C-alpha positions in Angstrom: -12.7 -18.9 -5.2 -16.3 -19.9 -5.0 -16.3 -18.6 -1.8 -14.4 -15.7 -2.9 -17.0 -15.1 -5.8 -20.2 -15.3 -2.7 -18.3 -12.8 -1.0 -17.9 -10.1 -3.8 -20.8 -11.0 -6.0 -23.3 -8.8 -3.5 -21.0 -6.0 -3.2 -20.5 -5.3 -7.3 -23.8 -6.2 -8.4 -25.1 -3.1 -5.7 -22.5 -0.7 -7.0 -23.2 -1.7 -10.5 -27.0 -0.7 -9.8 -27.0 2.0 -7.9 -24.1 3.6 -10.5 -27.2 2.6 -13.1 -29.8 4.3 -11.2 -27.5 7.8 -10.7 -28.0 7.6 -14.5 -25.9 8.2 -17.2 -24.7 12.3 -15.9 -22.9 10.7 -12.8 -21.5 7.6 -14.6 -17.9 9.5 -15.8 -17.7 11.2 -12.4 -17.7 7.5 -10.3 -15.6 5.8 -13.0 -13.3 8.4 -12.2 -13.3 8.6 -8.5 -13.4 4.9 -9.2 -9.5 4.6 -11.6 -7.8 7.6 -9.1 -9.2 5.3 -5.8 -7.3 2.2 -8.3 -3.9 4.4 -9.0 -4.4 5.5 -5.3 -4.3 1.9 -4.1 -1.8 0.3 -6.1 1.0 3.0 -5.2 0.4 2.0 -1.9 0.7 -1.9 -2.3 3.8 -0.9 -4.3 5.1 1.2 -1.8 4.9 -1.8 1.1 5.3 -4.4 -1.3 9.3 -3.0 -1.9 9.6 -2.2 1.9 8.7 -5.5 2.8 10.5 -6.9 -0.2 13.8 -5.2 1.3 14.1 -3.2 -2.3 13.3 -0.1 -0.2 16.5 0.2 1.9 18.7 -0.6 -0.9 17.2 2.4 -2.8 17.4 4.6 1.0 21.3 3.2 0.9 22.1 5.2 -2.3 21.1 8.3 -1.0 22.1 8.5 2.7 24.7 10.8 3.7 28.1 9.3 5.1 27.5 10.9 8.6 24.1 9.0 9.2 23.6 6.1 11.7 22.4 2.5 11.3 18.9 3.3 12.1 18.5 6.9 12.4 14.6 8.9 13.1 14.0 11.7 14.9 11.8 10.9 18.1 14.9 10.7 20.2 15.1 11.1 24.1 18.8 10.5 25.1 18.1 10.4 29.2 16.6 6.2 28.7 16.4 5.5 25.2 20.2 4.7 25.0 22.5 3.2 27.4 25.8 1.9 26.4 27.0 -1.0 29.0 29.6 -3.9 27.9 29.7 -3.3 24.8 25.9 -3.6 24.2 23.5 -0.4 23.2 20.3 -0.8 25.2 17.7 1.1 23.5 14.3 0.9 25.0 11.1 2.7 23.6 7.1 2.0 23.5 4.8 1.0 20.7 2.0 2.8 19.6 -0.8 2.2 17.6 0.1 4.3 13.9 3.9 4.2 14.4 7.0 2.5 15.0 9.3 3.8 17.5 12.1 6.0 16.6 15.2 4.9 17.6 19.1 5.9 16.8 21.8 4.2 17.4 25.7 3.9 16.8 27.4 1.6 14.0 29.5 -1.4 14.9 27.9 -1.6 18.3 25.4 -4.6 19.2 21.9 -3.3 19.6 19.5 -4.6 22.3 15.9 -3.1 21.0 13.0 -3.7 23.8 9.7 -2.4 22.7 7.3 -2.7 24.7 3.8 -3.2 24.0 0.5 -2.9 25.6 -2.3 -5.0 23.9 -4.1 -1.7 22.8 -1.5 -1.0 20.3 -0.6 -3.7 18.9 -3.5 -3.8 15.9 -3.3 -5.4 11.7 -0.6 -2.7 10.5 2.4 -2.9 13.2 2.1 -6.2 15.1 5.3 -7.4 13.3 8.4 -5.4 12.6 11.0 -6.1 10.2 14.5 -5.3 9.4 15.3 -6.1 6.5 19.1 -5.3 6.4 19.6 -7.3 9.5 17.9 -10.1 8.7 15.2 -9.7 11.7 11.7 -9.6 12.6 9.6 -9.5 15.8 5.9 -10.6 16.0 4.5 -7.9 18.7 3.7 -9.8 22.1 1.9 -8.1 25.0 4.6 -6.7 27.1 8.4 -6.3 26.2 9.7 -8.0 23.1 13.2 -7.3 22.3 15.4 -7.0 19.0 18.9 -7.5 18.6 21.2 -7.0 15.9 24.5 -5.4 14.9 24.8 -2.5 12.8 27.5 -2.6 10.7 27.4 0.7 8.3 26.5 3.6 8.2 22.9 3.9 6.4 19.5 5.2 7.0 17.5 2.0 7.8 14.2 1.9 7.3 11.8 0.0 9.4 8.9 -2.2 7.2 5.6 -2.3 8.5 4.2 -6.2 8.3 0.6 -6.6 7.3 -2.0 -9.4 8.5 
């Protein structure tokens, strides 16, 4: 706690000095801006918390249509993304900085999802992938990373972001 206080005191004193220096005219605008920033950050953290705890997947399952597939997303390349062989779906994709690759798979068939990750694409926001409905997670390393799971029912499954 002592080191936390040492790290935050200069920022707090600096911010307080700047606001005092601007005068009372700008105080209301600075306070409004700060309040809006706190609300936006709170909503963002709440969204990430529900995704990491699996609560968002339960909410999405309630609103999913009967015809949806187990992991349903939009950027699908049918020519090389999904190959079914010996009763297993083999899915390959590449991790990109800023978001996870999108796939679509069938329910009831085991999936082996290989995600190729370049060192430059792994960052603090996408260094890990969590599939809470399958109790599966994978911490990305440079090269090919394989995730195995079996979707049991027809639902839309969100992929949770792992934060550093």
